[in-house]
C-alpha positions as CSV (number, residue, x, y, z in Angstrom):
1,G,31.7,5.2,93.5
2,K,35.8,5.3,92.2
3,E,35.9,1.9,92.8
4,A,32.8,0.8,90.8
5,M,34.6,3.5,87.9
6,Q,37.4,1.1,87.9
7,Y,35.5,-1.7,87.8
8,L,33.5,-0.8,84.7
9,L,37.2,0.9,83.0
10,G,38.4,-2.6,83.5
11,R,35.7,-4.4,82.0
12,G,36.2,-2.4,78.9
13,V,33.1,0.7,79.1
14,T,34.1,3.5,78.0
15,Q,34.0,6.9,79.8
16,E,32.1,8.1,76.9
17,S,29.9,5.5,77.1
18,I,29.9,5.8,81.2
19,A,28.8,9.4,80.2
20,K,26.4,8.2,77.7
21,W,24.3,5.0,79.5
22,R,24.6,7.5,82.6
23,L,26.1,4.7,84.9
24,G,26.6,5.3,88.6
25,Y,26.9,3.6,92.1
26,A,24.2,3.6,94.9
27,P,26.4,3.9,98.3
28,D,25.9,1.1,101.4
29,S,23.6,3.1,103.0
30,A,20.1,2.3,104.1
31,L,18.4,5.6,103.7
32,G,20.7,7.3,102.4
33,L,18.9,7.9,99.2
34,C,15.5,8.2,100.6
35,E,16.5,10.9,103.5
36,F,18.0,12.8,100.7
37,L,14.5,12.7,98.9
38,E,12.5,13.6,101.8
39,G,15.2,16.9,101.6
40,K,13.7,17.1,98.3
41,G,10.0,17.5,99.3
42,Y,9.2,13.9,98.5
43,S,6.8,11.7,100.6
44,R,8.5,8.5,102.1
45,D,5.3,6.8,100.2
46,E,6.0,8.8,97.2
47,I,9.5,7.7,97.4
48,G,8.0,3.9,97.8
49,R,5.5,3.7,94.7
50,S,8.7,4.8,92.3
51,G,9.9,1.4,93.5
52,M,13.3,2.9,95.3
53,L,12.7,1.2,99.0
54,A,12.5,-1.7,100.3
55,Y,10.9,-3.8,102.7
56,S,11.8,-6.2,105.6
57,E,10.6,-7.4,109.0
58,G,8.7,-3.9,109.6
59,K,11.7,-1.8,108.2
60,T,12.1,0.3,105.6
61,Y,15.4,0.3,103.1
62,D,16.7,2.1,99.7
63,R,16.4,-0.8,97.5
64,F,20.1,0.5,96.1
65,R,22.7,-0.2,98.0
66,S,26.3,-1.2,97.2
67,R,25.9,-1.1,93.2
68,I,26.7,-0.1,90.0
69,M,23.1,1.5,89.1
70,F,21.6,1.1,85.4
71,P,19.2,3.5,85.0
72,V,16.0,2.2,82.5
73,T,14.5,5.0,80.1
74,D,11.2,4.9,77.8
75,L,11.6,5.9,74.5
76,H,11.5,9.2,75.3
77,G,15.2,8.9,77.6
78,S,13.3,9.4,80.4
79,V,13.9,7.0,83.6
80,I,11.7,5.5,84.9
81,G,13.4,2.6,86.2
82,F,16.8,1.0,87.7
83,G,18.9,-2.1,86.9
84,G,21.6,-2.3,90.2
85,R,24.6,-4.8,90.2
86,I,26.1,-5.5,93.8
87,F,29.5,-4.3,94.3
88,T,30.7,-3.4,97.9
89,K,33.2,-0.5,98.9
90,S,36.4,-2.8,98.9
91,G,35.6,-3.3,94.8
92,T,34.5,-6.8,95.0
93,V,31.6,-8.0,92.8
94,A,30.0,-10.2,95.4
95,K,28.3,-9.9,98.6
96,E,27.2,-12.5,100.5
97,G,22.8,-12.8,101.4
98,F,22.8,-10.0,98.4
99,A,21.4,-11.2,94.2
100,K,23.4,-10.5,92.5
101,Y,21.1,-8.0,90.1
102,V,17.8,-6.3,91.7
103,N,15.5,-4.4,89.9
104,T,12.8,-1.2,90.6
105,P,9.9,-3.5,90.6
106,N,6.6,-3.0,88.3
107,T,5.3,0.5,89.2
108,V,3.3,2.9,87.2
109,L,5.9,4.0,85.7
110,Y,7.3,0.7,85.1
111,D,6.9,-3.0,83.9
112,K,10.0,-5.1,82.5
113,S,7.6,-6.8,80.1
114,K,6.7,-3.5,78.7
115,V,10.5,-2.1,77.8
116,L,13.0,-2.6,76.4
117,Y,16.3,-1.4,77.6
118,G,18.1,1.2,75.1
119,L,15.2,1.1,72.8
120,D,15.4,4.8,73.3
121,K,19.3,5.3,72.3
122,A,18.7,2.4,69.6
123,K,15.3,2.6,67.5
124,M,17.2,5.2,64.6
125,Q,19.7,2.7,64.3
126,V,17.1,-0.1,64.6
127,L,15.3,1.7,61.4
128,K,17.9,2.0,59.6
129,N,19.4,-1.7,59.6
130,D,16.0,-3.0,59.3
131,A,17.1,-4.8,62.0
132,C,17.3,-5.0,65.8
133,I,20.6,-7.1,68.5
134,L,18.5,-8.6,71.4
135,V,20.7,-9.3,74.4
136,E,19.8,-10.9,78.1
137,G,21.7,-7.7,79.9
138,Y,22.8,-4.3,80.7
139,M,26.6,-5.2,80.0
140,D,25.7,-7.1,77.5
141,C,23.6,-3.8,75.4
142,I,26.4,-1.0,76.5
143,M,29.1,-3.4,75.2
144,A,27.7,-3.7,71.7
145,S,26.8,-0.6,70.9
146,Q,30.3,0.6,72.2
147,A,31.4,-1.6,69.6
148,G,29.5,-0.5,66.8
149,S,26.1,-2.1,67.0
150,E,24.3,0.4,67.8
151,N,20.4,-1.3,67.4
152,V,20.7,-3.5,70.1
153,V,18.4,-3.7,73.1
154,A,18.7,-5.8,75.7
155,I,15.4,-7.8,77.7
156,S,16.8,-7.6,81.0
157,G,14.8,-10.0,84.1
158,T,12.7,-11.6,81.2
159,A,11.8,-13.1,78.0
160,L,10.1,-11.4,74.8
161,T,6.9,-10.9,75.2
162,P,4.1,-10.1,72.9
163,W,4.7,-6.0,74.3
164,H,8.0,-6.2,73.5
165,L,7.4,-8.0,69.9
166,K,4.2,-5.2,69.6
167,I,7.1,-2.3,69.6
168,L,9.2,-3.7,68.5
169,K,7.2,-4.2,65.1
170,R,7.1,-0.1,64.8
171,Y,10.5,-0.6,63.8
172,T,11.9,-3.9,62.2
173,E,10.8,-7.5,62.1
174,N,14.4,-9.0,61.4
175,L,15.7,-10.1,64.8
176,L,18.9,-11.2,65.8
177,L,18.7,-13.2,69.3
178,S,21.9,-13.6,71.8
179,F,21.3,-15.0,74.1
180,D,20.8,-18.8,76.2
181,M,18.5,-21.0,74.2
182,D,18.1,-24.4,74.4
183,I,15.0,-26.3,71.5
184,A,14.2,-29.0,74.4
185,G,11.2,-28.0,77.1
186,D,8.5,-25.6,77.5
187,T,11.1,-22.7,78.7
188,A,10.2,-18.9,79.1
189,T,12.8,-17.8,76.0
190,R,11.1,-20.8,73.8
191,R,7.6,-19.4,74.0
192,G,8.9,-16.1,73.3
193,I,10.5,-17.2,70.2
194,D,7.1,-18.6,69.3
195,L,5.1,-15.8,69.9
196,A,7.7,-13.7,67.3
197,L,7.8,-16.6,64.6
198,Q,3.7,-16.4,65.1
199,D,4.2,-12.7,64.2
200,G,6.0,-13.1,61.2
201,F,9.2,-11.8,62.9
202,S,12.5,-13.2,60.9
203,L,15.0,-14.8,63.7
204,K,18.4,-15.0,63.7
205,V,20.8,-16.7,65.7
206,I,24.1,-15.3,67.2
207,T,25.9,-18.2,68.0
208,M,28.7,-17.5,70.4
209,S,31.1,-19.8,72.5
210,E,30.0,-19.8,76.4
211,K,31.1,-16.3,77.0
212,D,28.2,-13.5,77.0
213,P,28.8,-10.9,74.2
214,A,29.9,-8.3,76.9
215,E,32.8,-11.0,77.8
216,V,33.5,-11.5,73.8
217,I,33.6,-7.4,73.3
218,Q,36.1,-7.3,75.7
219,E,38.2,-9.7,74.9
220,N,38.2,-8.5,70.9
221,P,35.4,-6.8,69.4
222,E,36.0,-7.8,65.9
223,T,34.9,-11.1,67.1
224,W,32.1,-10.0,68.6
225,K,31.5,-8.7,64.4
226,K,32.5,-12.1,63.1
227,F,29.9,-13.6,65.2
228,L,27.0,-11.2,63.7
229,E,28.1,-11.9,60.4
230,S,27.9,-15.5,60.4
231,A,23.8,-15.5,62.6
232,V,21.5,-18.3,61.1
233,S,18.2,-18.2,60.8
234,I,16.4,-19.8,63.9
235,L,15.3,-22.8,62.0
236,D,18.5,-23.8,60.9
237,F,19.6,-23.6,64.5
238,Y,17.2,-25.6,65.4
239,F,17.6,-27.9,63.3
240,S,21.5,-28.8,63.4
241,T,21.1,-28.8,67.3
242,A,18.0,-31.2,66.9
243,F,20.5,-33.0,64.7
244,S,23.2,-32.9,66.6
245,R,21.0,-34.8,69.7
246,H,19.8,-37.4,68.2
247,D,19.9,-40.1,65.9
248,K,18.1,-39.1,62.5
249,K,18.6,-43.1,61.1
250,S,17.2,-44.9,63.9
251,P,12.9,-44.7,64.5
252,E,13.7,-43.4,68.2
253,G,16.0,-40.4,66.5
254,K,13.2,-39.3,63.8
255,K,10.8,-39.4,65.8
256,A,12.5,-37.0,68.3
257,I,14.0,-34.9,65.7
258,A,9.8,-34.6,64.9
259,K,8.8,-33.3,68.8
260,D,11.3,-31.1,69.0
261,L,10.9,-29.0,65.2
262,L,7.5,-29.6,64.6
263,P,6.2,-27.8,67.4
264,V,8.8,-24.0,66.1
265,I,6.9,-25.0,62.4
266,Q,4.0,-24.8,63.2
267,K,4.6,-21.5,64.5
268,I,6.0,-20.2,61.4
269,A,3.1,-17.8,60.2
270,N,4.0,-17.7,56.3
271,K,2.8,-20.9,54.5
272,I,5.6,-20.7,52.1
273,E,8.2,-20.6,54.3
274,Q,6.4,-23.5,56.4
275,A,6.5,-25.3,53.5
276,H,10.1,-25.0,53.1
277,W,11.0,-26.5,56.0
278,I,8.5,-29.4,56.3
279,Q,10.0,-30.4,53.4
280,K,13.9,-30.0,54.8
281,L,12.6,-32.3,58.1
282,S,11.1,-34.7,55.5
283,H,14.4,-35.5,53.0
284,E,17.2,-35.1,56.1
285,I,15.0,-37.6,58.3
286,G,13.7,-39.8,55.7
287,V,9.7,-39.6,56.0
288,K,7.3,-38.4,53.0
289,E,6.1,-35.0,53.7
290,E,2.3,-36.2,54.0
291,I,3.1,-38.1,57.3
292,I,5.0,-35.0,58.3
293,Q,1.9,-32.6,57.7
294,E,-0.3,-35.3,59.3
295,E,1.8,-35.2,62.4
296,L,2.1,-31.7,62.1
297,K,-1.9,-31.1,62.2
298,K,-1.5,-33.1,65.6
299,V,0.8,-30.2,67.5
300,K,-1.4,-28.5,70.3
301,N,-2.0,-25.0,69.5
302,D,-1.3,-23.2,72.5
303,S,-0.6,-19.3,71.5
304,E,-3.5,-18.6,74.3
305,S,-1.2,-19.9,76.7
306,Y,1.8,-17.6,75.2
307,G,-0.4,-15.3,76.6
308,T,-1.3,-13.6,72.6
309,S,-5.0,-13.4,73.7
310,Q,-3.7,-10.4,76.3
311,D,-4.2,-6.8,75.9
312,T,-1.3,-5.8,74.5
313,T,-2.4,-2.0,73.7
314,L,0.1,0.5,75.2
């Protein structure tokens, strides 16, 4: 694992963070872990049910091979799953035919739709700051925490779910989002944001260049802090995006802007806040508020298709 260690250090991860996050390396061995665990008295069936084995063409393999390993823990710090980033013996970070990241599949212990990476370490800082920073990847989370943003968690391998929001609401209703978002289209990210708005969360967007948080922090942690300080509300972000894409002076542009923004405005739980954004849209496109209100009524309420009617008992 020395090459993997050097790779992490080269990415800016400190020895302290490697120890804190319990990072490791899974060697390129077909059954190394399986045989080790069998030697400890575990049956192959038990190992398989933990998610640590993969099966192909009637053969059994260790699920994680040639990978830098990220243990995923529950709220109490107990390991319930893993994420593994491909890393070959030669020190390269790519291997033909292998996925860049592999995660533990759903097991009796681990369900990615109900787990937030790093929350066991971040929860007290989330309470203290009354805010939680959400990033996409393991490295983003580790590097942000290392840079002083200890109220950070990652939603690796999925988008925001009703279960994530139920957990987060125990600690804060203020979320800062640092991941790719597209106002257009029915994307999983958009659905997660809509659910958060419906649930009364206050959302801000950390707008950066095309680099991800880990890359920004590796280059200069102070730049990351400046991005945090300049975070804008989700509605401001959506407004600026919509108006940058369409001509607000043309009838077609007004219609397109409204099409982008009305579904978002509809999801705002607080009616006073919602009225503010209706007024702003009315002013920006030069259309009476009454007309905006009429169009808002036509927007389909698709909360059930987003899963809010599901049982979110934990």
